[in-house]
N, C-alpha and C positions, 0 to 999 in steps of 0.2 A: 536317230532321226534320218530319214531317207532324203534323196534329192528333192522330191516333191514337197516335203515338209520344209526343207531349207528354203526352197524357192518361194513358197507361200509366205513364210515369215519375212523373207527379204523384200518381196514385192509389197507386202503390207507396210513395212517400215518406210520404203522408198516412195510409195504411192504410184507404182508403175505396173504395167501389165505382167501378170504372173507367167504367161506363156513365154514372153520375151526373156524374162529373168531366168526361167528354167532352161531355155535353150542355151543361153550364155553360160550358165552354171554347169550344165552337162558337158559342154565343149571343153571348159577349163579342166574339169575333173577327169575327163577322158585323156587329157594330156598330162596327167599325173600331178596337177596342181592340187594341193590339199584343200579340202572344202573351206576351211576358215580363211585361208589365203585367197581362194577364189571369191568368197563373199566380200572380203575387203576390197578386192580389185573391182568388183561390180559396184560397190558403194561409191568408189572413186569415180567410176565411169558415169554413174547416174547423179553425180554431184553431191553425195552425202559425205562430207569430210569428217563427220563425227564418228562414223563407222560403228556406232551402236555397241561399243565394247563395254562389257560390265566387268570391271576389275582388271588389273594389270597382269603382265606375265610373271611367272614365278621363277626366282633365281634357282638354278639347279646344277648339280654335278652330273656329268655324263652317265655315271653308273646308276643314277636314280631316274634317268629318262627312259620311258617306255613308249610304245606306239600310241598310248592314250594320255600322254602327258599334257596335251593342250599347248598353250603358248608358254615359252620359257625364255629366260635370259641366262646366257652362259658366258664364262670367260675361258677361252680355249686357245690352243696353239694350232695353226694351220699346218697340217702334215703334207697335203698334196693339193694342187689347184689345177684343174683342167677345164676345157671348154668343149661344148657340143652344141650343134644346131638342131632345133626341133621346128616343126611347122604347126602353127596354130591359126585357124580360120584363114588359111591361104597365105599367111605371112611367116617368113622365117624369123625365129627368135633364138638368140644365143644365150644359153644358160652356162653358169659356172658351177663346177661340182668337184668334189674330192672328199677328203677325210680330215676330221678335227680330233684333237685330243686334249684332255686335261689330266690331272694326277690320278683320276679314277678310271679312265677308259677311253675308248675311241668311238667316233660316230661319223657316219657319212653325212654329206650335206649337198643341197642344191640351192644355189643363189639365183634368183630370177632377175637380178640386176647386177651390174659390174661394181662390186665394192672394192676392187683393187687388191683382193686377197692374194698373198704370195706365201709359198712355203716358208716356215720359220716365223711368220707374224704371230704375235699374241694379241688377241682382240676380244672385246666384249660385244656380243651380239644380243641385242635386246628385241623383245617381241617377235621371236622366231616361233613358227609353228612346227609341230612334230607330226609326222605321218608314218604309216607302216610301209616299208619297202622290202619285198622279198622276205617277209617275216620278221624284219628288224625295224627298229626306230630309225628315222632319218630326219635331220633338221632341214627345214625349208624356210627361206626368208626372201623378202622382196622389198618393194617401196615402203611398206609400213614398218619395216624393221630398222633398227639403228645399229651401225657398226662403228666402233671406235677403238683406237689403239689402247692397249692395256699393258701393265707391267709384265715383264717376261715371267713365264712359269716353266718349271722343269717338268717334263713328261718322260715316261719310260720308253716312248716309241721313237723310231727314227724319223727325222724330218726328210722329206723328199720321196719321190715315187719309185726309186730304183728297186727292181725285184728280179729274181730268177723266175723263169717260166713256171717252175714247179710250185712257186709260192703264190701265183695268181689265183684269185677266186672270182666267181661271177659277182658282179656288182662293183668291182674295183674301178676307180676312176683316177685319172691323172697319173697313171703308172708309166715308168720308163723301163725298157728292156734292151739288152744287147744280144743280138741273135743272128743266126744265119738262115737265109731263105732256102729251104730244101725243096719245096715245090711251089710253083706259082702258075696260075692261068688267068686269062682274061675272060670274063663272063658278061653277058648282057642280061639285065634283069628289068622287070617292070617296076621302076622306082617312082618316087613321089612326083617327079617331073617327066614321067614317061619312061621310055627305054633309056637305060643308063648302063654304062660300062663300069665294072668293078674288077678288082683283083681278088682272088682267093687262093689259098694254098696252105702251106705248113711252115712254121718257124721252129728252129731248134737251138738249144744251148746245152751246156753240160748236164743240166738238171732234168730236162724234159723236152718233148715236142708238143706243139699245140697248133690247132688250125687258126687261120687269121682271115680277115676280110679287110680290104682297103677300099673304103667308099669313095675316095677321091684319088684315083691311081697315081702313085708316086713312081717316077722313072727309076729311082734307086732300088726298088723292090724287084730284082731279077734273080733268077735261080742261081744259087751259089754265093750271092752277095752277103757280106757280113755288115750289118747296119745297127745303128742305135735308133730306137723309136722312142720319142718322148710324147707324153700326153696321149696315151692310148687308154681305152676303156675295155672292160671285159664283160662279155655276156656268156650265157650258157648255151651251148650248141650240142644237141644229142647227149646231154648229161655231162659234158666236159667244158672247162673254160675255153672261150674263143676270144682271141685278141682282135680288137676293132681299131682300125686306123682311120682317122677322120681328116677333114680339111684343116683342122687346127693342130693335127699332129705334126711333129717335126721328124723328118727322116734324114739321117746323115750316114754316109759311108764310113766305116771304120778302117783304120790302117793296119788292122790285124784280122786274122781269120778266127772266128768264133768256133771253139771246139764243140762238138756235139756228142753227147753221151748215148749209150744204148737205151733200150726200152726199160721201163720201170718193172722190176720183178716183184710180183705180189702173189699172195694166196688169193684164191677166188673170193673168199669171204672179205678180205681187205678191199679188193677191187669193187665188189658189190656194195659194201658199206660206204664207199666214197660216193656212190650214186652215179659212177661213170669214171672212165679213165682213158686217156689218149696215149697210144703207143705203149701198151702194157704187155708184159709177158707172163703167161700162166703155164703151169705144168700140171697135167692130170691125166687120168685114164678116160678114154671114150667108153661110156657105158651103154650108149644107145644111139642109133641113127634114127632121127625123127621122120614122121610122115612129111611129105613135101620135099623129100630128097631124091637124088637121082635124076632121071630124065623128066623135066617139067616143061610147061608151056607158059610163055609170058605174053601179056597184051602188047601188040605192036605200037599202041599209042602211048601208054604210060609205064610199061615195063613191069606192072604187077603180075603176080602169078595167077594164071587162069585156072579155074576149077570147072570141069565139065563144060568147057567152051564159054564160060561166063567170067567177065571182068567186073569187079565190084563197081568200077567207075563207068565203063563203057559198054556194059551189057554183053550181047553176043559178039564175039570176035574170033578171028582165025588166029589161034595162038602160034607163037614162034618158039621152036624147040630151044631149050637151054639145059645146062647141067648145074646142079647145086647140091651141097651137103649141109644139112642142119644136124649137128651132132651134140650130144650132151657130154660135157667134160666135167669130171668129178676129181677133186684133189683131196677129199676127206674133210674139207672145211665147208664147202658149198658146191653148188653146181652152176654151170652157165651153158647156154646154147652157143656153140661156135658155128658161124656161117661161112662156108667156103664158096668162093665165086667159081666161074667156069674153069679158069686156068688151074686153080688149086684142085678142083674136083677132077679134072682130066688127069692130073698127076696121080691122085690116089686111086682113081678108077683104072688107070692104065689104058685109056683110050679117049677118043673124042666123040663129038655129037653123032657122027655117022656110025661109029662102033656101037654106041648106045642104042641108036635106032634099030640097027640090025639085030642086036641081042633081044630087044623088045619084040621085034617082028618074029624072030625065031621062036620065042617063048610064048608069043601072043599075049604078052603081059608086060606092061610098062614098068611094073613094080620090081621086075627082076634086076633092073639096073641098081636100084637102091639096095636090094638084097646083096648083090655082089659087093657093093661098097661097104656095107655093114660087116660082111664076113672078113674084110681086110682090116677094118678099123677097130671094131669092138674088142675091148680087153687090153689093147695096147696103150702105152703111155706116150703122150705127145707134148712137145713144147710148142705153144701157140702164141703168136704175136699179133696184136691188132688193137682195135678201138672198141672199148666197152661202153654200152649204154644200158641204162636201167629205167624201165617204165612199168606201167600197170600190168604189162604182159610178161614181165620177168627181165632177166639179164641176158643180153645178146652181145656177142663179140664179132665184129666185122673183121674177118681174119685176113692178114696180109702175109703171114708165114705160118707153115704147118709142117712140122718135122717130128719124126720119132725122137723121143728123149734119149739122151745118152747119160742122164744122171744115174748115179749109183743109189738105189733106194735105201740100202743099208746105211750108207754114209749120211743120207738125208735124215734118216730116222735117228741116228746118233746125234746129229746136229740139233734136231728138234728136242731130243731128250735133254741135251746139255743146256739148252735155253730154258727149258721148264725147270730143271733142277737149280739153275742159277737164280 
């Protein structure tokens, strides 16, 4: 049943204008309110307390709940409890969210009202609806749900949101991390209240480094600071988890310095299968320098690469010269395109923009710069560090370090064979 059908059914039950019902229903659904919860909300709004429900919710174990489970009643332990603000029809609304568990599994939740849930509480939640969120089931409950204390249950999961950065996943809510701020900058964005200042940068601990955004800048988040962040949520940014700090997050300075580990060493296949990786190290052979390398031109407005004087967004433009390398790295498990910025390209090329321009003029061919780079790179083995993203166009590594490998191939082969034999 689509929105139009839901609206027609609801308008008929309530005896009100379908267009008005449809507009309200669409607004709620666009803000991720499940359809059934949205319909109940509108019934209350239009004065129908009966809510037209046929049959009560089904008692269920978490393992048996799927995106199509409808309304359920569950007895669960609260693992994490966070808060976040959303805007609906011009008004700010605070939702509660986190993770629940029973003996059979875990499930994320969104509570549209404050039920006073705290980590460690065991509760029975009645008449909660289930929706699909990022491919998984999620429990949603609001005014029409009941929440009551229940006898304690044992669950195999840890109560509380403390995690290492390497253990964070997109969709996590109510997480706590102890990290060091390795990079931070103030940015101005076009937010929901107009121009808004935010902080963005990189956090690190012994397990990993991840990007972060602070939507309500905290003074404690300065470069080099070791801090504890409580009640953060995690989104996906360019294929990797990104830590989000909100107005409800708590930021406190630690009395110790958080140690930061090195990049995560993976095979290319492992990195690609993750769907993205931040601060990863790959080792492989450059087998090709792709078109679009060497001396290129970029749009002065948006920075995109210009092809024959044409920017995809701004049309005819006077391109600005730049240097770039797009090389195919192969480690025997998979391939990835590694992208080198101007600084790294100048280092492997052995010259700057003016040198590249002169070589192109002398040869009357701009492609000669890419050919020179290919002669130097193709066939050699390199250790590459950067941030991997995977999309419909393939796997690309935004490179921050690019050096010839000093690994011993024979030793690496022996190590591989010993792992296979084991």
